N, C-alpha and C positions, 0 to 999 in steps of 0.2 A: 243777330244774337250769337255771341261766341260762348262756347262752353268748354271747360277744361276739367277733366275727370281723372283723378289718380287712382291707382290700384297697386297692390303688392306689399303693403306694409304689414306689420305684425311683430311677433316676438322672434328674435334670432339669438343664437348663441355667440358669445365672444369667439372670434376667430372664424366665424362662419361667413356666409355670403348672403346678399340680398339683391333682388332685382325689382325695381319699381318701374311701372309703366304709367304713361300719361297720354290720354287721347284728347285732341282738340277737335272741335267741330264748329261750323258756322263760317263766317267771313274771315278768312285767313289771308293776310297779305303775302305777296310773292316773296318779299324780303321780310324775314322774321327771325326771331330768336326764341328758342324754347329752352327752358332751364329748370333746375331744381334748387330750391332754397330749403333751409331748415331752421327751426326755432326750438331751442331747448328751454325748459322752465327757467325763468328769470334772466334770459338772454335775448339779445336782439336777433331778428331774422338775418340769416347770412346766406350768401351764395354758396352752393355746393359745386355745381357744374352747369355749364350752358353750352348750347351748340347753335350756330347760326344756320340759316337756310343754305349758305354756301359751304357749310361743313366745318367751319372754324370752331374750335372748342376752347373752353376756359374752365379751369378747376381751382378750387380752394386748395391751398397748400396742405391742409390737414387730410385731404383725401386723394391728392393728385397721384400718388404712387400706387394706389390700390383701388382705383375706381375707373369706370369707363362710361361715357355718355354716347348714345347713338340715336339716330332718328330714322324713321321710315316715312318718307313724305307721301307715299301712296296711301298710307293710313293716318297721316297727320298725328303720328305717335312718336313720343320720345321715351327712351329707356335709360335708366341709370342702374348700373351694377356697382356695388361696393363689396369688396372682399376684405378679408382680415378684419372683420368688424370689431369695434371696441365699444365699451360702455359709453364712451364719450360721443358715439354716433347716435345715441338715443335722442330723439327729437320728433317733432311733427314736421314732416316733409311736405313742402308745397310745390306744386308745378306752376310754372309761369309761362305764359305766351306773350311775347311782345310783338305786336303788329306795328307796321310803319305805314301810315297813310299821309300823303302830302308832307313828307319829311317830319311828321310828328309821331312820337311813340304812344302806343295804347297798350296798357298792361291788363292782362286777364289772369286770374288766379283760380286754382282749384281749392277745394274745401280742406285739403290736407289729409295726410295719412300718417298714423302714428307708427313709428319704428322704435322698438325697445330692444336693446341689446343687453341681455342678462343671462346668467347661468341659473 
């Protein structure tokens, strides 16, 4: 059984910073990707940033210049920091773990954490 649990959401000021954490537990494949997605009201879920077990990162253009994703494999935890927050960053943020077993992907999602950027 795999579990993915996010933490760190809440209310933030425009121009401020936010750090989200996501801890995975259970059967985690040696090769995997952990990432953050977000979904704003009335919009589709979109990738914010991801990081592979090899350390390769991928960012959405909207956050690339002001965010950083990192992971601590000893804790099976991924972190996302977003700086210079904008109201447009308001969304529910979901953590994703993609395991790879026998060349097949298996996705696991957290429950989501609300991020609201407002003055």
